[in-house]
A tleap script that builds the chain and sets N, CA, C and O, in Angstrom:
source leaprc.protein.ff14SB
mol = sequence {
  NMET ALA ASP PRO SER VAL LEU ARG GLU LEU
  VAL GLY ARG CYS ASP SER LEU ARG ARG SER
  LEU ALA ARG GLY GLY GLY SER ALA GLU THR
  ALA ARG LYS LEU GLU ASP ALA THR TYR THR
  LEU CYS VAL VAL THR GLY THR ARG GLN LEU
  ASP ALA ALA LEU PHE VAL ALA ARG ARG GLN
  LEU ALA LEU SER LEU ALA ARG HIE GLN PRO
  SER CGLY
}
set mol.1.N position { 1.130 -1.576 0.120 }
set mol.1.CA position { 0.094 -0.060 -0.387 }
set mol.1.C position { 0.438 0.994 0.126 }
set mol.1.O position { 0.816 0.955 1.297 }
set mol.2.N position { 0.418 2.174 -0.539 }
set mol.2.CA position { 1.171 3.522 -1.002 }
set mol.2.C position { 0.910 4.318 0.652 }
set mol.2.O position { 0.183 4.041 1.606 }
set mol.3.N position { 1.691 5.169 0.437 }
set mol.3.CA position { 1.826 5.857 1.365 }
set mol.3.C position { 1.264 6.806 1.562 }
set mol.3.O position { 1.722 7.880 1.173 }
set mol.4.N position { -0.523 6.679 2.577 }
set mol.4.CA position { -1.799 7.511 2.465 }
set mol.4.C position { -1.349 9.305 2.582 }
set mol.4.O position { -2.318 10.062 2.515 }
set mol.5.N position { 0.145 10.018 2.760 }
set mol.5.CA position { -0.398 11.352 2.325 }
set mol.5.C position { 0.407 11.097 0.132 }
set mol.5.O position { -0.027 11.752 -0.816 }
set mol.6.N position { 1.231 10.309 0.060 }
set mol.6.CA position { 0.936 10.498 -1.786 }
set mol.6.C position { -0.605 9.759 -1.434 }
set mol.6.O position { -1.692 10.063 -0.943 }
set mol.7.N position { -0.348 9.331 -1.655 }
set mol.7.CA position { -1.851 9.285 -2.050 }
set mol.7.C position { -2.960 10.401 -2.617 }
set mol.7.O position { -3.572 10.772 -3.618 }
set mol.8.N position { -2.657 10.739 -0.640 }
set mol.8.CA position { -4.175 12.163 -1.010 }
set mol.8.C position { -3.626 12.819 -1.931 }
set mol.8.O position { -4.018 13.516 -2.867 }
set mol.9.N position { -2.968 12.595 -1.653 }
set mol.9.CA position { -1.716 14.190 -2.680 }
set mol.9.C position { -2.261 13.682 -4.193 }
set mol.9.O position { -2.744 14.460 -5.016 }
set mol.10.N position { -2.154 12.762 -4.328 }
set mol.10.CA position { -2.188 13.157 -5.505 }
set mol.10.C position { -4.060 12.493 -5.994 }
set mol.10.O position { -4.834 12.655 -6.937 }
set mol.11.N position { -4.054 12.082 -5.288 }
set mol.11.CA position { -5.668 11.550 -5.108 }
set mol.11.C position { -6.491 14.030 -5.605 }
set mol.11.O position { -7.055 14.735 -6.443 }
set mol.12.N position { -5.900 14.025 -4.361 }
set mol.12.CA position { -6.011 15.720 -4.856 }
set mol.12.C position { -5.899 15.823 -6.007 }
set mol.12.O position { -6.911 15.876 -6.707 }
set mol.13.N position { -4.824 15.872 -6.473 }
set mol.13.CA position { -4.545 16.680 -7.646 }
set mol.13.C position { -5.165 16.452 -8.994 }
set mol.13.O position { -5.478 17.362 -9.761 }
set mol.14.N position { -5.283 15.470 -9.171 }
set mol.14.CA position { -5.853 14.676 -10.456 }
set mol.14.C position { -7.832 15.135 -10.327 }
set mol.14.O position { -8.460 15.277 -11.376 }
set mol.15.N position { -8.481 15.289 -9.071 }
set mol.15.CA position { -9.382 16.034 -8.242 }
set mol.15.C position { -9.495 16.550 -9.332 }
set mol.15.O position { -10.247 16.282 -10.269 }
set mol.16.N position { -7.915 18.112 -9.077 }
set mol.16.CA position { -8.420 19.073 -9.102 }
set mol.16.C position { -7.621 19.109 -10.831 }
set mol.16.O position { -8.134 20.139 -11.267 }
set mol.17.N position { -7.150 18.834 -11.417 }
set mol.17.CA position { -6.800 18.985 -12.932 }
set mol.17.C position { -7.805 18.799 -13.572 }
set mol.17.O position { -8.005 19.602 -14.483 }
set mol.18.N position { -8.976 17.519 -13.326 }
set mol.18.CA position { -10.031 17.545 -13.923 }
set mol.18.C position { -11.280 18.462 -13.734 }
set mol.18.O position { -11.940 18.599 -14.764 }
set mol.19.N position { -11.803 19.210 -12.472 }
set mol.19.CA position { -12.118 19.808 -13.327 }
set mol.19.C position { -12.091 20.932 -13.595 }
set mol.19.O position { -13.026 21.630 -13.987 }
set mol.20.N position { -10.600 21.331 -13.342 }
set mol.20.CA position { -9.949 22.257 -14.494 }
set mol.20.C position { -11.009 22.347 -15.494 }
set mol.20.O position { -11.820 23.202 -15.848 }
set mol.21.N position { -10.587 20.677 -15.948 }
set mol.21.CA position { -10.548 21.186 -17.853 }
set mol.21.C position { -12.030 20.636 -17.489 }
set mol.21.O position { -12.693 20.917 -18.487 }
set mol.22.N position { -12.635 20.177 -16.819 }
set mol.22.CA position { -14.429 20.134 -17.026 }
set mol.22.C position { -14.373 21.389 -17.293 }
set mol.22.O position { -14.127 21.657 -18.469 }
set mol.23.N position { -14.531 22.294 -16.541 }
set mol.23.CA position { -14.431 23.382 -16.774 }
set mol.23.C position { -14.490 24.546 -17.733 }
set mol.23.O position { -14.941 25.660 -17.465 }
set mol.24.N position { -13.871 24.070 -19.128 }
set mol.24.CA position { -13.540 24.525 -19.752 }
set mol.24.C position { -11.843 25.044 -20.205 }
set mol.24.O position { -11.310 25.225 -21.300 }
set mol.25.N position { -11.220 25.199 -18.412 }
set mol.25.CA position { -10.583 26.628 -18.295 }
set mol.25.C position { -8.316 25.788 -18.395 }
set mol.25.O position { -7.193 26.236 -18.164 }
set mol.26.N position { -9.103 24.088 -19.009 }
set mol.26.CA position { -7.868 23.635 -18.887 }
set mol.26.C position { -7.603 23.638 -20.137 }
set mol.26.O position { -8.128 23.395 -21.223 }
set mol.27.N position { -6.138 24.158 -19.442 }
set mol.27.CA position { -4.397 23.942 -21.110 }
set mol.27.C position { -4.274 23.227 -20.924 }
set mol.27.O position { -4.464 22.406 -20.028 }
set mol.28.N position { -3.653 23.415 -22.319 }
set mol.28.CA position { -3.019 20.801 -22.645 }
set mol.28.C position { -1.447 21.527 -22.139 }
set mol.28.O position { -0.402 20.955 -22.448 }
set mol.29.N position { -1.434 22.633 -21.462 }
set mol.29.CA position { -0.376 22.315 -19.992 }
set mol.29.C position { -1.648 21.562 -18.412 }
set mol.29.O position { -1.311 21.016 -17.361 }
set mol.30.N position { -2.853 21.842 -18.871 }
set mol.30.CA position { -3.503 21.163 -17.874 }
set mol.30.C position { -3.041 19.617 -18.252 }
set mol.30.O position { -1.993 19.124 -17.834 }
set mol.31.N position { -3.757 19.097 -18.901 }
set mol.31.CA position { -3.893 18.115 -19.879 }
set mol.31.C position { -2.755 17.739 -19.189 }
set mol.31.O position { -2.782 17.524 -17.977 }
set mol.32.N position { -1.474 17.616 -20.054 }
set mol.32.CA position { -0.593 17.433 -19.762 }
set mol.32.C position { -0.280 16.621 -17.970 }
set mol.32.O position { 0.108 15.508 -17.617 }
set mol.33.N position { -0.786 18.151 -17.071 }
set mol.33.CA position { -0.375 17.210 -15.242 }
set mol.33.C position { -1.361 16.450 -14.953 }
set mol.33.O position { -1.225 15.548 -14.126 }
set mol.34.N position { -2.823 16.741 -15.746 }
set mol.34.CA position { -3.031 15.627 -15.960 }
set mol.34.C position { -2.456 14.050 -16.454 }
set mol.34.O position { -2.304 13.071 -15.724 }
set mol.35.N position { -2.355 14.092 -17.034 }
set mol.35.CA position { -1.840 13.034 -17.981 }
set mol.35.C position { 0.082 12.137 -16.854 }
set mol.35.O position { 0.517 11.003 -16.655 }
set mol.36.N position { 0.547 13.658 -16.480 }
set mol.36.CA position { 1.603 12.269 -15.384 }
set mol.36.C position { 1.270 12.178 -14.204 }
set mol.36.O position { 2.012 11.582 -13.423 }
set mol.37.N position { -0.178 12.861 -13.686 }
set mol.37.CA position { -0.259 12.450 -12.159 }
set mol.37.C position { -1.473 11.854 -12.526 }
set mol.37.O position { -2.187 11.956 -11.528 }
set mol.38.N position { -2.263 11.134 -13.656 }
set mol.38.CA position { -2.578 9.801 -13.290 }
set mol.38.C position { -1.936 8.112 -14.187 }
set mol.38.O position { -2.354 6.986 -14.459 }
set mol.39.N position { -0.516 9.079 -14.360 }
set mol.39.CA position { 0.670 8.138 -15.124 }
set mol.39.C position { 0.860 7.017 -13.282 }
set mol.39.O position { 0.775 5.837 -12.941 }
set mol.40.N position { 1.201 8.650 -12.488 }
set mol.40.CA position { 2.198 8.421 -11.469 }
set mol.40.C position { 1.122 8.009 -10.346 }
set mol.40.O position { 1.605 7.276 -9.482 }
set mol.41.N position { -0.444 8.378 -10.155 }
set mol.41.CA position { -1.431 7.632 -9.792 }
set mol.41.C position { -1.982 5.545 -10.060 }
set mol.41.O position { -2.325 4.583 -9.373 }
set mol.42.N position { -1.827 5.760 -10.927 }
set mol.42.CA position { -1.414 4.346 -11.859 }
set mol.42.C position { -1.015 3.176 -11.261 }
set mol.42.O position { -1.692 2.188 -10.976 }
set mol.43.N position { 0.973 3.540 -10.992 }
set mol.43.CA position { 1.967 3.475 -10.861 }
set mol.43.C position { 1.492 2.874 -9.037 }
set mol.43.O position { 1.156 1.830 -8.479 }
set mol.44.N position { 1.639 3.709 -8.837 }
set mol.44.CA position { 1.716 3.864 -8.124 }
set mol.44.C position { -0.119 2.874 -7.068 }
set mol.44.O position { -0.149 2.372 -5.945 }
set mol.45.N position { -0.752 2.946 -7.647 }
set mol.45.CA position { -1.924 1.776 -7.183 }
set mol.45.C position { -2.222 0.544 -7.646 }
set mol.45.O position { -3.078 -0.247 -7.251 }
set mol.46.N position { -0.560 0.358 -9.494 }
set mol.46.CA position { -1.368 -1.192 -9.665 }
set mol.46.C position { -2.257 -1.144 -10.897 }
set mol.46.O position { -2.757 -2.215 -11.239 }
set mol.47.N position { -2.483 -0.230 -11.500 }
set mol.47.CA position { -3.997 -0.051 -11.624 }
set mol.47.C position { -3.386 0.994 -13.386 }
set mol.47.O position { -2.295 1.564 -13.408 }
set mol.48.N position { -4.394 1.006 -14.665 }
set mol.48.CA position { -3.815 1.021 -15.715 }
set mol.48.C position { -5.280 1.753 -16.447 }
set mol.48.O position { -5.583 1.729 -17.639 }
set mol.49.N position { -6.011 2.365 -15.353 }
set mol.49.CA position { -7.331 3.769 -15.909 }
set mol.49.C position { -7.403 4.382 -14.883 }
set mol.49.O position { -7.527 3.837 -13.786 }
set mol.50.N position { -7.307 6.229 -15.157 }
set mol.50.CA position { -7.674 6.947 -13.812 }
set mol.50.C position { -8.875 6.748 -12.766 }
set mol.50.O position { -8.823 6.838 -11.539 }
set mol.51.N position { -9.996 6.447 -13.609 }
set mol.51.CA position { -10.966 6.036 -12.182 }
set mol.51.C position { -10.706 4.737 -11.677 }
set mol.51.O position { -11.118 4.251 -10.623 }
set mol.52.N position { -10.071 4.292 -12.432 }
set mol.52.CA position { -9.667 2.630 -11.284 }
set mol.52.C position { -9.498 3.365 -10.553 }
set mol.52.O position { -10.203 3.731 -9.612 }
set mol.53.N position { -7.559 3.998 -11.231 }
set mol.53.CA position { -6.986 4.354 -9.629 }
set mol.53.C position { -7.584 5.203 -8.144 }
set mol.53.O position { -7.281 5.083 -6.958 }
set mol.54.N position { -8.490 6.020 -8.817 }
set mol.54.CA position { -8.819 7.154 -7.463 }
set mol.54.C position { -9.557 6.409 -7.302 }
set mol.54.O position { -9.246 6.436 -6.111 }
set mol.55.N position { -10.670 5.353 -7.346 }
set mol.55.CA position { -10.851 4.655 -7.028 }
set mol.55.C position { -10.032 3.258 -5.182 }
set mol.55.O position { -10.282 2.959 -4.014 }
set mol.56.N position { -9.165 3.021 -6.191 }
set mol.56.CA position { -7.766 1.676 -4.834 }
set mol.56.C position { -7.075 2.935 -3.980 }
set mol.56.O position { -6.797 2.733 -2.798 }
set mol.57.N position { -6.715 4.629 -4.763 }
set mol.57.CA position { -6.600 5.317 -4.597 }
set mol.57.C position { -7.080 5.491 -2.087 }
set mol.57.O position { -6.546 5.681 -0.994 }
set mol.58.N position { -8.766 5.145 -2.966 }
set mol.58.CA position { -9.153 6.137 -1.913 }
set mol.58.C position { -10.049 4.894 -0.733 }
set mol.58.O position { -10.292 4.860 0.474 }
set mol.59.N position { -10.374 3.792 -2.214 }
set mol.59.CA position { -10.370 3.152 -0.412 }
set mol.59.C position { -9.099 2.479 -0.155 }
set mol.59.O position { -9.200 2.037 0.990 }
set mol.60.N position { -7.970 2.178 -0.627 }
set mol.60.CA position { -6.681 2.860 -0.131 }
set mol.60.C position { -6.420 3.334 1.341 }
set mol.60.O position { -5.778 2.812 2.252 }
set mol.61.N position { -7.403 4.938 1.234 }
set mol.61.CA position { -7.076 5.966 2.314 }
set mol.61.C position { -8.176 5.345 3.397 }
set mol.61.O position { -7.628 4.991 4.441 }
set mol.62.N position { -9.516 5.155 3.366 }
set mol.62.CA position { -10.496 4.314 3.860 }
set mol.62.C position { -9.942 4.125 4.385 }
set mol.62.O position { -9.748 4.850 5.361 }
set mol.63.N position { -9.250 3.028 4.178 }
set mol.63.CA position { -8.610 1.417 5.484 }
set mol.63.C position { -7.414 2.238 6.372 }
set mol.63.O position { -7.735 2.528 7.525 }
set mol.64.N position { -6.239 2.580 5.974 }
set mol.64.CA position { -5.553 3.695 6.479 }
set mol.64.C position { -6.093 4.464 7.575 }
set mol.64.O position { -5.470 4.408 8.635 }
set mol.65.N position { -7.078 5.132 7.520 }
set mol.65.CA position { -7.757 5.439 8.190 }
set mol.65.C position { -8.774 5.195 9.352 }
set mol.65.O position { -9.092 5.920 10.294 }
set mol.66.N position { -9.242 3.763 8.935 }
set mol.66.CA position { -9.581 3.046 9.713 }
set mol.66.C position { -8.815 2.627 10.925 }
set mol.66.O position { -9.067 2.890 12.101 }
set mol.67.N position { -7.743 1.861 10.376 }
set mol.67.CA position { -7.203 1.378 10.860 }
set mol.67.C position { -6.130 2.589 11.844 }
set mol.67.O position { -5.624 2.039 12.823 }
set mol.68.N position { -5.817 3.861 11.709 }
set mol.68.CA position { -5.842 4.707 12.325 }
set mol.68.C position { -6.690 5.297 13.866 }
set mol.68.O position { -6.437 5.993 14.849 }
set mol.69.N position { -8.114 4.287 13.140 }
set mol.69.CA position { -8.915 5.161 14.929 }
set mol.69.C position { -8.664 4.495 16.008 }
set mol.69.O position { -8.245 3.345 15.874 }
set mol.70.N position { -8.848 5.021 17.284 }
set mol.70.CA position { -8.468 4.540 18.402 }
set mol.70.C position { -10.198 3.728 18.806 }
set mol.70.O position { -11.283 4.300 18.916 }
set mol.71.N position { -9.842 2.097 18.962 }
set mol.71.CA position { -11.169 1.965 18.957 }
set mol.71.C position { -11.903 2.344 20.664 }
set mol.71.O position { -11.831 3.210 21.536 }
set mol.72.N position { -12.415 1.392 20.455 }
set mol.72.CA position { -13.980 1.823 21.906 }
set mol.72.C position { -15.348 1.131 21.689 }
set mol.72.O position { -16.273 1.334 22.475 }
savepdb mol mol.pdb
quit
């Protein structure tokens, strides 16, 4: 499992860049940054597509959070 801080940063970056492109405010540079972030997230999560990578990353983050919650 990837480090949760790395996953959070990559998920946030991908989400932000996708929103920017969806609003029509994205440039070729924004698209390239999203491609780079997607590639990195896919490598870290062992997936090949952004949607799958985001799903796996969010699941890993949820598991990490659950493990660090105090039981009681």
